C-alpha positions as CSV (number, residue, x, y, z in Angstrom):
1,M,20.7,15.5,6.3
2,S,20.2,13.3,9.5
3,E,20.7,9.5,9.2
4,H,17.4,7.4,9.7
5,V,16.5,3.8,10.2
6,Y,13.4,2.5,8.7
7,K,11.3,-0.5,9.5
8,T,9.3,-2.2,6.6
9,I,6.1,-3.8,6.5
10,E,3.8,-5.3,3.8
11,L,0.3,-4.2,3.1
12,T,-2.2,-5.1,0.5
13,G,-4.9,-2.7,-0.3
14,S,-7.9,-3.4,-2.6
15,S,-10.2,-1.1,-4.6
16,K,-13.0,-1.5,-7.0
17,T,-12.0,1.8,-8.7
18,S,-8.2,1.6,-9.6
19,C,-4.8,0.4,-8.5
20,D,-3.9,3.9,-7.5
21,D,-6.9,3.9,-5.1
22,A,-5.9,0.6,-3.6
23,I,-2.4,2.0,-2.8
24,R,-4.1,5.2,-1.1
25,T,-6.3,3.0,0.7
26,A,-3.7,0.8,2.1
27,I,-1.5,3.5,3.3
28,E,-4.2,5.8,4.7
29,H,-5.6,3.0,6.7
30,A,-2.1,2.0,7.8
31,S,-1.3,5.5,8.8
32,K,-4.0,5.4,11.5
33,T,-1.8,3.1,13.6
34,V,1.5,3.1,12.3
35,R,3.3,6.6,12.7
36,N,6.2,8.2,10.5
37,I,5.3,6.3,7.1
38,R,7.9,7.9,4.6
39,W,7.9,5.6,1.4
40,F,6.3,2.7,-0.3
41,H,7.2,0.2,-3.0
42,V,4.8,-1.6,-5.1
43,I,5.7,-5.2,-5.0
44,E,2.6,-6.9,-6.9
45,T,-0.3,-5.5,-8.7
46,R,-3.3,-7.9,-9.3
47,G,-6.9,-8.0,-9.9
48,H,-10.1,-10.0,-10.1
49,V,-12.1,-10.4,-13.3
50,D,-15.8,-11.0,-13.0
51,E,-17.8,-11.8,-16.4
52,G,-15.0,-10.3,-18.7
53,K,-14.6,-7.1,-16.5
54,V,-12.1,-6.0,-13.9
55,A,-14.0,-6.3,-10.5
56,Y,-11.5,-5.1,-8.2
57,W,-7.8,-4.2,-7.8
58,Q,-5.3,-5.8,-5.2
59,V,-2.0,-4.0,-4.8
60,T,0.8,-5.3,-2.3
61,L,3.1,-2.9,-1.0
62,K,6.3,-2.8,1.1
63,V,5.9,0.5,3.3
64,G,8.8,2.0,5.3
65,F,8.5,4.1,8.3
66,T,11.2,5.7,10.7
67,L,11.7,4.5,14.1
68,E,11.2,6.8,17.0
C-alpha cells in the first residue's frame, strides 16, 4: 500500500429530496473541478421546514482528495 497525502475541503450540498441526495449533489458537483476525491465525512446535517414539512436538506461534508 502506498502512502498518500490528502488535502481536505468543506462542502455543503442541498436537496429537496433527501440528505443522501444532498451528499451526492455536493460530491458530484465538486468532482467536476477537484480531481482524486477519495473520501467524505459528514460534519453536519440540517434542513429547512416550511409549513410543517421538510422543504430541503443541507449537508456539510469534509471531503478528502489526494495530491498529485
